[in-house]
C-alpha positions as CSV (number, residue, x, y, z in Angstrom):
1,M,-19.8,67.6,10.0
2,N,-19.5,63.8,10.2
3,E,-22.0,62.3,12.6
4,Q,-21.0,59.0,14.3
5,I,-23.6,56.3,14.7
6,I,-23.1,54.0,17.6
7,E,-24.9,50.7,17.6
8,E,-25.3,48.5,20.7
9,S,-23.6,45.1,20.4
10,S,-25.7,42.0,20.2
11,G,-23.3,40.4,22.6
12,N,-21.6,38.4,19.9
13,V,-19.0,40.4,17.9
14,F,-19.1,37.9,15.1
15,A,-22.8,38.3,14.6
16,D,-22.3,42.1,14.7
17,L,-19.7,41.7,11.9
18,G,-22.3,40.0,9.7
19,F,-21.5,36.3,10.1
20,A,-24.5,33.9,9.9
21,P,-26.0,33.1,13.3
22,G,-24.6,29.5,13.4
23,E,-21.1,30.5,12.3
24,A,-21.1,33.5,14.7
25,A,-22.0,31.1,17.6
26,I,-19.2,28.7,16.8
27,L,-16.7,31.5,16.3
28,A,-17.6,33.0,19.7
29,M,-17.3,29.6,21.4
30,R,-13.9,29.1,19.8
31,A,-12.8,32.6,20.9
32,D,-14.0,32.0,24.5
33,L,-12.2,28.6,24.7
34,M,-9.0,30.1,23.3
35,L,-9.1,32.9,25.9
36,K,-9.7,30.5,28.7
37,L,-6.8,28.2,27.6
38,R,-4.4,31.1,27.4
39,Q,-5.5,32.2,30.9
40,V,-4.8,28.6,32.2
41,I,-1.4,28.5,30.6
42,E,-0.5,31.9,32.1
43,A,-2.0,31.1,35.6
44,R,0.0,27.9,35.8
45,G,3.2,29.6,34.7
46,W,3.7,27.2,31.9
47,T,6.2,27.9,29.1
48,Q,4.9,27.0,25.7
49,A,7.0,23.8,25.8
50,Q,5.4,22.9,29.2
51,A,1.9,23.6,27.9
52,A,2.5,21.6,24.8
53,Q,3.6,18.6,26.9
54,A,0.7,18.9,29.4
55,L,-1.8,19.3,26.6
56,G,-0.4,16.6,24.3
57,V,0.3,18.8,21.3
58,G,3.4,20.3,19.6
59,Q,4.8,23.6,20.8
60,S,3.9,25.3,17.5
61,R,0.2,24.6,18.3
62,I,0.6,26.3,21.7
63,S,2.2,29.2,19.9
64,D,-0.8,29.5,17.5
65,L,-3.1,29.4,20.5
66,V,-1.2,32.1,22.5
67,R,-1.1,34.3,19.4
68,G,-4.9,34.0,18.9
69,K,-4.7,32.2,15.5
70,W,-8.4,31.1,15.8
71,D,-8.5,29.8,12.2
72,K,-6.0,27.1,13.2
73,F,-8.3,25.4,15.8
74,S,-11.6,23.6,15.4
75,L,-14.2,23.8,18.2
76,D,-13.6,20.0,18.7
77,M,-9.8,20.5,19.2
78,L,-10.3,23.4,21.7
79,V,-12.8,21.3,23.7
80,T,-10.2,18.5,23.7
81,L,-7.4,20.8,24.9
82,A,-9.7,22.2,27.6
83,A,-10.4,18.7,28.9
84,R,-6.7,17.9,28.9
85,A,-6.1,21.0,30.9
86,G,-8.6,19.7,33.5
87,L,-11.5,22.0,32.4
88,T,-15.0,21.0,31.7
89,A,-16.5,22.6,28.6
90,R,-20.3,23.1,28.6
91,I,-22.7,24.4,25.9
92,E,-25.5,26.5,27.3
93,L,-28.6,26.9,25.1
94,A,-31.0,29.8,25.5
95,D,-34.0,30.9,23.5
96,A,-33.3,33.6,21.0
97,A,-34.3,37.0,22.2
């Protein structure tokens, strides 16, 4: 019989997948920013064209964002888009457990 082993998450799926700690932190921040930006677009009822105009990018960039193509966005770009959307991005540091 196959026994399943379930491990508790570290809280960062990228770290759990084996990414180096620094890279895992950046990937998690990018994922969080992308999620928040998608939520803002949806909450404001923007079409992709409207979101593109409001955020100062091409519609294809919004399409990439909405489709979760995280590899197409740097952390810097996502912070810039968040600021253009009227959001304030913060980095919170904590001691490693």
